[in-house]
C-alpha positions as CSV (number, residue, x, y, z in Angstrom):
1,X,25.9,5.2,-6.8
2,X,26.3,3.3,-10.1
3,X,24.5,0.2,-11.1
4,X,24.9,-2.2,-14.0
5,X,21.7,-1.9,-16.1
6,X,22.2,-5.4,-17.4
7,X,21.9,-6.9,-13.9
8,X,20.0,-4.3,-11.9
9,X,16.7,-6.1,-12.1
10,X,17.8,-9.5,-11.1
11,X,20.8,-9.0,-8.7
12,X,18.7,-9.8,-5.7
13,X,16.8,-12.7,-7.2
14,X,20.1,-14.3,-8.4
15,X,21.7,-14.0,-5.0
16,X,18.7,-15.6,-3.3
17,X,18.8,-18.5,-5.8
18,X,22.5,-19.2,-5.5
19,X,22.6,-18.8,-1.7
20,X,20.5,-22.0,-1.5
21,X,23.2,-24.0,-3.2
22,X,26.0,-23.5,-0.6
23,X,24.7,-24.8,2.7
24,X,26.4,-27.1,5.2
25,X,24.7,-30.3,6.3
26,X,22.1,-30.3,9.1
27,X,23.5,-30.6,12.6
28,X,21.3,-32.3,15.2
29,X,22.1,-32.1,18.9
30,X,20.4,-32.6,22.2
31,X,20.7,-29.6,24.6
32,X,21.2,-29.8,28.3
33,X,17.6,-28.6,28.9
34,X,16.3,-31.8,27.3
35,X,15.2,-30.1,24.1
36,X,16.2,-31.2,20.7
37,X,17.6,-28.4,18.6
38,X,18.3,-28.7,14.9
39,X,20.8,-26.2,13.5
40,X,22.1,-25.3,10.1
41,X,25.0,-22.9,9.3
42,X,24.8,-21.0,6.0
43,X,28.0,-20.6,4.1
44,X,28.7,-17.1,2.8
45,X,28.0,-16.8,-0.9
46,X,30.1,-14.6,-3.1
47,X,28.3,-12.7,-5.9
48,X,31.4,-13.0,-8.1
49,X,30.6,-16.7,-8.7
50,X,30.6,-17.1,-12.5
51,X,27.4,-19.0,-12.4
52,X,25.5,-15.9,-11.5
53,X,26.2,-14.3,-14.9
54,X,24.1,-16.9,-16.7
55,X,21.0,-16.7,-14.6
56,X,18.0,-14.5,-14.9
57,X,15.0,-14.8,-12.6
58,X,11.8,-12.7,-12.4
59,X,12.4,-9.4,-10.7
60,X,12.0,-9.6,-6.9
61,X,10.1,-12.9,-7.0
62,X,11.4,-14.0,-3.6
63,X,10.7,-10.8,-1.8
64,X,7.5,-9.7,-3.5
65,X,5.6,-12.9,-3.5
66,X,5.9,-13.0,0.3
67,X,3.3,-10.2,0.5
68,X,1.0,-11.7,-2.2
69,X,-1.5,-13.0,0.4
70,X,-2.4,-9.4,1.4
71,X,-2.8,-8.0,-2.1
72,X,-5.6,-10.4,-3.6
73,X,2.0,-8.5,29.4
74,X,5.5,-8.3,31.0
75,X,5.1,-11.7,32.5
76,X,7.4,-14.5,31.3
77,X,5.7,-17.6,30.2
78,X,7.7,-20.0,32.4
79,X,10.7,-22.0,31.2
80,X,10.8,-23.9,27.9
81,X,11.3,-27.3,29.4
82,X,8.0,-28.7,28.2
83,X,8.1,-26.9,24.9
84,X,8.8,-28.2,21.4
85,X,11.6,-26.4,19.5
86,X,12.2,-26.3,15.8
87,X,15.4,-24.6,14.7
88,X,15.1,-22.1,11.9
89,X,17.6,-21.7,9.1
90,X,18.7,-18.3,7.8
91,X,18.2,-17.8,4.0
92,X,20.0,-14.7,2.8
93,X,19.0,-13.0,6.1
94,X,15.5,-12.8,4.5
95,X,13.8,-16.2,4.9
96,X,13.8,-18.6,7.8
97,X,12.7,-22.2,7.6
98,X,12.9,-25.4,9.6
99,X,12.4,-29.1,9.2
100,X,9.2,-31.2,9.8
101,X,8.3,-34.8,9.1
102,X,5.2,-36.1,7.3
103,X,3.9,-39.6,7.5
104,X,5.1,-42.8,9.2
105,X,8.1,-43.1,9.0
106,X,8.5,-39.3,8.7
107,X,9.4,-37.9,5.3
108,X,11.5,-34.8,5.9
109,X,10.6,-31.3,4.5
110,X,12.0,-27.8,5.0
111,X,9.1,-25.4,5.4
112,X,8.6,-21.7,6.1
113,X,6.7,-21.3,9.4
114,X,4.3,-18.6,8.1
115,X,2.1,-16.7,10.6
116,X,0.4,-15.0,7.6
117,X,-1.3,-18.2,6.3
118,X,-3.0,-21.2,7.9
119,X,-2.5,-24.2,5.6
120,X,0.4,-26.7,5.2
121,X,1.4,-27.6,1.7
122,X,4.4,-29.6,0.4
123,X,5.2,-30.9,-3.1
124,X,3.5,-34.2,-4.1
125,X,5.2,-37.1,-5.7
126,X,2.7,-36.5,-8.6
127,X,4.0,-32.9,-9.1
128,X,5.6,-32.5,-12.6
129,X,6.5,-28.7,-12.3
130,X,10.2,-27.9,-12.7
131,X,10.5,-26.6,-9.1
132,X,9.3,-29.9,-7.7
133,X,12.3,-31.7,-9.2
134,X,14.5,-29.6,-6.9
135,X,12.6,-30.3,-3.7
136,X,11.5,-33.1,-1.4
137,X,8.2,-34.7,-2.5
138,X,5.6,-36.4,-0.3
139,X,5.0,-40.1,-1.2
140,X,1.8,-41.2,0.3
141,X,2.5,-44.9,-0.7
142,X,5.4,-44.8,1.7
143,X,3.4,-43.8,4.8
144,X,1.5,-46.3,6.9
145,X,-0.6,-43.5,8.5
146,X,-1.7,-41.8,5.2
147,X,-5.5,-41.3,4.7
148,X,-6.9,-40.3,1.4
149,X,-9.0,-37.2,1.0
150,X,-8.6,-36.1,-2.6
151,X,-10.5,-32.8,-2.4
152,X,-9.2,-30.2,-4.8
153,X,-7.1,-27.3,-3.4
154,X,-5.5,-24.2,-4.9
155,X,-3.7,-21.3,-3.4
156,X,-3.1,-18.0,-5.3
157,X,0.4,-16.6,-4.8
158,X,0.1,-13.5,-7.1
159,X,2.7,-14.7,-9.5
160,X,0.9,-18.0,-10.0
161,X,-1.2,-20.6,-8.1
162,X,-0.4,-23.8,-6.4
163,X,-2.7,-26.6,-7.3
164,X,-3.2,-29.9,-5.6
165,X,-5.4,-31.9,-3.3
166,X,-5.9,-32.5,0.4
167,X,-4.5,-35.5,2.1
168,X,-4.3,-36.6,5.7
169,X,-1.3,-37.9,7.7
170,X,0.7,-37.5,10.8
171,X,3.0,-34.5,11.1
172,X,6.1,-34.5,13.2
173,X,7.2,-31.1,14.5
174,X,10.2,-31.3,16.8
175,X,9.5,-34.3,19.1
176,X,5.7,-34.1,18.9
177,X,3.4,-35.8,16.4
178,X,0.1,-34.2,15.3
179,X,-2.2,-37.0,14.2
180,X,-4.6,-37.0,11.3
181,X,-3.6,-33.5,10.0
182,X,-5.1,-32.3,6.7
183,X,-2.6,-30.8,4.4
184,X,-2.1,-30.0,0.7
185,X,-0.2,-32.2,-1.7
186,X,0.9,-29.6,-4.4
187,X,0.8,-31.2,-7.9
188,X,1.6,-27.9,-9.7
189,X,3.7,-25.0,-8.6
190,X,3.9,-21.6,-10.3
191,X,6.7,-20.9,-12.8
192,X,10.2,-20.6,-11.3
193,X,9.2,-18.6,-8.3
194,X,9.8,-21.5,-6.0
195,X,12.6,-23.1,-7.9
196,X,15.5,-21.4,-6.0
197,X,13.9,-21.4,-2.6
198,X,15.6,-23.6,-0.1
199,X,12.3,-24.5,1.5
200,X,10.0,-27.2,0.2
201,X,6.7,-25.8,1.4
202,X,4.8,-23.6,3.8
203,X,3.4,-24.4,7.2
204,X,0.8,-21.8,8.1
205,X,0.4,-20.6,11.7
206,X,-2.4,-18.1,11.2
207,X,-6.0,-18.6,12.5
208,X,-8.6,-21.0,11.1
209,X,-10.6,-18.1,9.8
210,X,-8.2,-17.8,6.8
211,X,-7.6,-21.5,6.3
212,X,-8.4,-22.8,2.9
213,X,-11.5,-25.1,3.0
214,X,-11.8,-24.3,6.7
215,X,-9.2,-27.0,7.5
216,X,-8.0,-27.0,11.1
217,X,-4.5,-25.6,11.2
218,X,-1.6,-27.5,12.6
219,X,-1.2,-25.2,15.6
220,X,-4.9,-25.6,16.5
221,X,-4.5,-29.4,16.4
222,X,-1.4,-29.1,18.7
223,X,-3.7,-27.4,21.2
224,X,-6.7,-29.7,20.6
225,X,-4.5,-32.8,21.0
226,X,-3.0,-31.5,24.2
227,X,0.5,-31.6,22.7
228,X,1.7,-28.3,24.2
229,X,1.8,-27.1,27.8
230,X,0.9,-23.5,27.0
231,X,-1.2,-22.2,24.2
232,X,1.6,-19.9,22.9
233,X,4.4,-20.2,20.4
234,X,7.4,-17.8,20.0
235,X,9.9,-16.8,17.3
236,X,13.6,-16.0,17.9
237,X,15.4,-15.0,14.6
238,X,19.1,-15.0,15.3
239,X,20.9,-11.8,14.4
240,X,24.4,-13.2,15.0
241,X,27.2,-13.8,12.4
242,X,26.4,-14.4,8.8
243,X,27.1,-18.1,9.2
244,X,25.2,-18.3,12.5
245,X,22.1,-20.4,13.1
246,X,18.9,-19.0,11.9
247,X,17.0,-19.1,15.2
248,X,14.2,-21.1,16.8
249,X,10.5,-21.3,16.9
250,X,9.2,-22.8,20.2
251,X,5.8,-24.3,20.5
252,X,4.2,-24.2,23.9
253,X,6.5,-21.8,25.6
254,X,9.4,-19.3,25.3
255,X,13.1,-19.5,26.1
256,X,14.1,-16.7,28.5
257,X,17.5,-16.7,26.8
258,X,16.0,-15.5,23.6
259,X,15.0,-12.0,24.7
260,X,15.9,-9.1,27.1
261,X,13.6,-7.3,29.5
262,X,9.9,-7.8,29.2
263,X,7.4,-8.2,26.4
264,X,5.0,-5.5,25.3
265,X,1.7,-7.2,24.6
266,X,-1.0,-5.9,22.3
267,X,-4.4,-7.6,21.7
268,X,-5.3,-9.3,18.4
269,X,-8.0,-7.1,16.9
270,X,-9.2,-9.4,14.1
271,X,-8.7,-13.2,14.0
272,X,-7.3,-14.5,10.7
273,X,-3.9,-12.9,10.6
274,X,-2.1,-11.9,13.8
275,X,-3.4,-8.4,13.5
276,X,-3.2,-5.6,16.0
277,X,-3.4,-1.8,16.3
278,X,-0.2,0.3,15.8
279,X,0.0,3.8,17.2
280,X,2.5,5.5,15.0
281,X,5.3,5.2,12.4
282,X,8.3,7.5,12.9
283,X,11.1,8.5,10.6
284,X,14.2,9.7,12.5
285,X,12.0,10.2,15.6
286,X,9.4,12.3,13.8
287,X,5.9,11.1,13.4
288,X,4.6,10.6,9.9
289,X,1.1,11.4,11.1
290,X,-0.3,8.4,9.3
291,X,-1.7,6.5,12.4
292,X,-3.7,9.3,14.0
293,X,-6.6,6.9,14.3
294,X,-4.5,3.8,14.8
295,X,-3.0,1.6,12.0
296,X,-3.9,-2.0,11.4
297,X,-0.7,-4.0,11.5
298,X,0.1,-7.7,11.0
299,X,3.2,-9.5,12.2
300,X,4.1,-12.1,9.6
301,X,7.0,-14.5,9.7
302,X,6.3,-15.5,6.1
303,X,7.1,-12.0,4.8
304,X,10.8,-11.1,4.5
305,X,10.4,-7.3,4.4
306,X,8.3,-4.5,5.9
307,X,5.3,-3.3,3.9
308,X,2.8,-0.5,4.2
309,X,0.8,2.1,2.3
310,X,2.6,3.7,-0.6
311,X,2.3,7.2,0.8
312,X,4.3,6.4,3.9
313,X,6.7,3.9,2.3
314,X,7.5,6.6,-0.2
315,X,8.4,9.0,2.6
316,X,10.6,6.4,4.2
317,X,12.4,5.4,1.0
318,X,13.0,9.0,0.2
319,X,14.3,9.7,3.7
320,X,16.8,6.8,3.4
321,X,17.8,7.8,-0.2
322,X,16.3,4.8,-1.9
323,X,15.8,4.9,-5.6
324,X,13.6,2.6,-7.5
325,X,15.6,0.4,-9.9
326,X,13.5,1.9,-12.7
327,X,14.7,5.4,-11.7
328,X,18.4,4.2,-11.7
329,X,18.0,2.4,-15.0
330,X,16.3,5.5,-16.5
331,X,19.2,7.8,-15.4
332,X,21.8,5.4,-16.7
333,X,20.0,4.9,-20.0
334,X,19.7,8.7,-20.6
335,X,23.3,9.3,-19.7
336,X,24.8,6.5,-21.8
337,X,22.5,6.4,-24.8
338,X,20.6,9.7,-24.9
339,X,23.1,11.4,-27.3
340,X,23.1,8.3,-29.6
341,X,19.4,8.2,-29.8
342,X,19.2,11.9,-30.5
343,X,21.7,11.5,-33.3
344,X,19.7,8.7,-34.8
345,X,16.4,10.5,-34.6
346,X,17.9,13.6,-36.1
347,X,18.8,11.6,-39.2
348,X,15.2,10.5,-39.5
349,X,15.9,6.8,-38.7
350,X,12.8,4.7,-38.2
351,X,12.0,4.9,-34.5
352,X,11.2,1.1,-34.4
353,X,14.7,0.2,-35.4
354,X,16.6,2.3,-32.8
355,X,16.1,0.1,-29.7
356,X,17.1,-3.1,-31.6
357,X,20.1,-1.2,-33.1
358,X,21.5,-0.3,-29.7
359,X,20.7,-3.8,-28.3
360,X,17.7,-3.3,-26.0
361,X,15.1,-5.0,-28.1
362,X,15.0,-7.6,-31.0
363,X,13.4,-6.7,-34.3
364,X,11.1,-9.4,-35.6
365,X,10.1,-8.2,-39.0
366,X,8.5,-4.8,-38.4
367,X,7.9,-5.4,-34.7
368,X,10.1,-4.9,-31.7
369,X,10.3,-8.0,-29.4
370,X,11.7,-8.1,-25.9
371,X,12.8,-11.4,-24.4
372,X,14.0,-12.5,-21.0
373,X,17.6,-13.3,-21.7
374,X,20.7,-11.6,-20.5
375,X,23.8,-10.8,-22.5
376,X,27.1,-11.4,-20.9
377,X,30.5,-10.0,-21.6
378,X,31.6,-10.7,-25.2
379,X,34.4,-13.1,-25.0
380,X,36.1,-11.6,-28.0
381,X,36.2,-7.9,-27.2
382,X,35.7,-8.0,-23.4
383,X,32.9,-5.3,-23.7
384,X,29.8,-5.6,-21.7
385,X,26.8,-5.2,-24.0
386,X,23.2,-4.2,-23.1
387,X,20.8,-6.7,-21.7
388,X,17.8,-7.6,-23.8
389,X,15.1,-7.9,-21.2
390,X,11.5,-6.8,-21.1
391,X,12.0,-3.9,-18.7
392,X,15.0,-2.5,-20.7
393,X,13.1,-2.8,-24.0
394,X,10.1,-1.0,-22.6
395,X,12.3,1.7,-21.1
396,X,14.1,2.3,-24.3
397,X,10.9,2.5,-26.3
398,X,9.4,5.0,-23.9
399,X,12.5,7.3,-24.0
400,X,12.7,7.1,-27.8
401,X,9.1,8.1,-28.1
402,X,9.5,11.1,-25.8
403,X,12.7,12.2,-27.6
404,X,11.0,11.9,-31.0
405,X,8.2,14.2,-29.9
406,X,10.6,16.7,-28.3
407,X,12.7,16.8,-31.5
408,X,9.6,17.5,-33.5
409,X,9.0,20.5,-31.2
410,X,12.5,21.8,-32.1
411,X,14.1,21.2,-28.7
412,X,17.9,21.1,-28.6
413,X,19.8,18.0,-27.5
414,X,20.9,19.7,-24.3
415,X,17.3,20.6,-23.4
416,X,16.0,17.1,-24.2
417,X,18.6,15.3,-22.1
418,X,18.1,17.7,-19.2
419,X,14.3,17.2,-19.3
420,X,14.6,13.4,-19.5
421,X,17.0,13.4,-16.5
422,X,14.4,15.3,-14.5
423,X,11.6,13.0,-15.7
424,X,13.7,10.0,-14.5
425,X,13.6,11.4,-11.0
426,X,9.8,11.4,-11.1
427,X,9.6,7.7,-11.9
428,X,7.8,6.3,-8.8
429,X,9.6,3.8,-6.6
430,X,8.3,0.5,-7.9
431,X,6.6,-2.3,-5.9
432,X,9.7,-4.4,-6.4
433,X,13.0,-3.6,-4.5
434,X,14.5,-0.2,-4.3
435,X,18.2,0.4,-4.2
436,X,20.2,2.5,-1.8
437,X,23.9,3.6,-1.7
438,X,25.6,1.2,0.8
439,X,28.0,3.9,1.8
440,X,25.1,6.0,3.1
441,X,24.0,3.5,5.8
442,X,25.7,5.4,8.7
443,X,23.7,8.6,7.9
444,X,20.3,7.0,7.4
445,X,17.6,7.6,10.0
446,X,16.1,5.1,12.4
447,X,12.6,4.0,11.5
448,X,10.3,3.3,14.5
449,X,6.9,1.7,15.1
450,X,4.9,2.7,18.2
451,X,3.0,-0.3,19.6
452,X,1.0,0.0,22.9
453,X,2.8,3.3,23.6
454,X,6.3,1.9,23.2
455,X,8.7,2.7,20.3
456,X,10.3,-0.2,18.5
457,X,13.1,1.2,16.4
458,X,15.0,-0.3,13.5
459,X,18.5,0.9,12.6
460,X,19.7,1.2,9.0
461,X,21.6,-2.1,9.1
462,X,18.4,-3.8,10.3
463,X,16.1,-2.5,7.6
464,X,18.5,-2.7,4.7
465,X,19.3,-5.9,2.8
466,X,22.8,-6.2,1.5
467,X,24.3,-8.6,-1.1
468,X,28.0,-8.9,-1.9
469,X,30.9,-7.0,-0.5
470,X,33.2,-4.2,-1.6
471,X,32.7,-3.0,-5.1
472,X,30.2,-5.9,-5.7
473,X,28.0,-4.7,-2.8
474,X,24.3,-3.9,-3.5
475,X,21.9,-2.6,-0.9
476,X,18.1,-2.7,-1.1
477,X,15.5,-1.0,1.0
478,X,13.5,-3.3,3.3
479,X,10.4,-1.2,2.8
480,X,7.8,-2.1,0.1
481,X,4.5,-0.4,-0.9
482,X,1.4,-2.4,-0.2
483,X,-2.0,-0.8,-0.7
484,X,-5.0,-2.7,0.5
485,X,-8.2,-0.6,0.0
486,X,-10.9,-0.3,2.8
487,X,-12.6,-1.9,4.4
488,X,-9.9,-4.6,4.6
489,X,-7.0,-2.1,4.6
490,X,-4.9,-0.2,4.8
491,X,-2.5,-2.6,6.6
492,X,1.1,-2.6,7.7
493,X,3.1,-5.9,7.5
494,X,5.9,-6.4,10.0
495,X,8.0,-9.2,8.5
496,X,11.2,-10.9,9.4
497,X,13.3,-7.7,9.4
498,X,11.2,-6.6,12.4
499,X,11.1,-10.0,14.0
500,X,14.9,-10.3,13.8
501,X,15.2,-7.3,16.1
502,X,12.3,-8.2,18.3
503,X,11.5,-11.6,19.9
504,X,7.8,-12.3,19.2
505,X,5.3,-14.2,21.2
506,X,2.1,-15.4,19.7
507,X,-0.3,-15.9,22.6
508,X,-3.2,-17.9,21.2
509,X,-4.8,-18.5,24.6
510,X,-5.1,-14.8,25.4
511,X,-5.4,-13.6,21.7
512,X,-2.4,-11.2,21.9
513,X,1.0,-10.7,20.4
514,X,4.1,-9.7,22.4
515,X,7.4,-8.1,21.5
516,X,10.7,-7.8,23.4
517,X,14.3,-7.0,22.4
518,X,15.8,-10.1,21.0
519,X,18.9,-11.5,22.8
């Protein structure tokens, strides 16, 4: 598998950003069961779009920030006739979001329905952050039901914090209206992390125990205001064609058409997140042995991927042939530039000038400087030149330093390049995305999670994220390391990749979670 070092770090982030720009309008229809369903089809995005070559976003922002909050029975529940349905829209097969209304008359917002948090926030009309200019903003002056609160609020998202203040207004979800709901008006959003997201904000569906400022979550108020028939909500994330609807979240019931067979229910072990005990994690049917005394797991609709302790995630990623982007970049660097660097060092060139000379750093006086810009193909010679980015500059300086020491110890060029190639293989798979060879999907193992004695398997095409087609195809592992120390951890996070395969019921009344094969 070959990758372009100039784009390896931002391929996925670029795709996520651009895929938000090519969506068809919202379609609203009334189904025959009396429920209002809102659908959106996503137009396929081609990575060859020229605009992509001019964008650089932070590595893995969209997929890694979704796990930031963790770092710092078989009976059917009746029909869905009295349930409220909100359609979910599919964002790069990784994020699902739907529409709500805030205020009177309702101001529309796209939000991620996040079972891993418990507060609602949307951009405020007072927000001056760059990302706010690309999203809907709440205007309290245009709502007749707005009530001032003003208490300061902030949420840490790892890559930055959202700042704002609490306000109170009516929230419309589907056809029901939750009155006097506290929510956060965000007046500042972190960097560009949220700039490319198609969603405007987050609607938390976790428990009150993790709600900021002990605010009563929207779901609790749906129950308290007797707006739902049953104290459950369910997720169906549609797996159909790339341009298919994203799915549905149903408040107050389930749709029997959304799943096959019966649900396997497991009790919630700790209120806060939707946390339960998992029995085992299997690679190709073989136990990893990690869950001998049970594993704490959280099902989280606000996390795109699957996360777990580094020791097991490393086993999984090695089993599927995943290589950290740093590993791939290291191999490519040694192969393409190793002999050049050796020649320069052999002529006693100042080590500080080598990385700027080959185009991986800039030289500012006597100091190397890396900046976050990307070179594109030179329009005069048609040759693709190296990318001057912080990761590439750091990698270059590290290799130059190692080679300089090895030359001083009288090692030959052949010995040095061979040693560096072996060292690249030892570079640990990073917390960000890991790449796999798309051609290897048919030979990859199934990964299974045992819950309440039943194995829930994921096939390679279900745990691999793919962007582009043909020669432009890039595949990424859906498994990411997440180490939470005791007593809070370790934890496993089963995100949207799991929920796409398995219809999920959140039974608030009986404090349990249920999984069944999605239809």
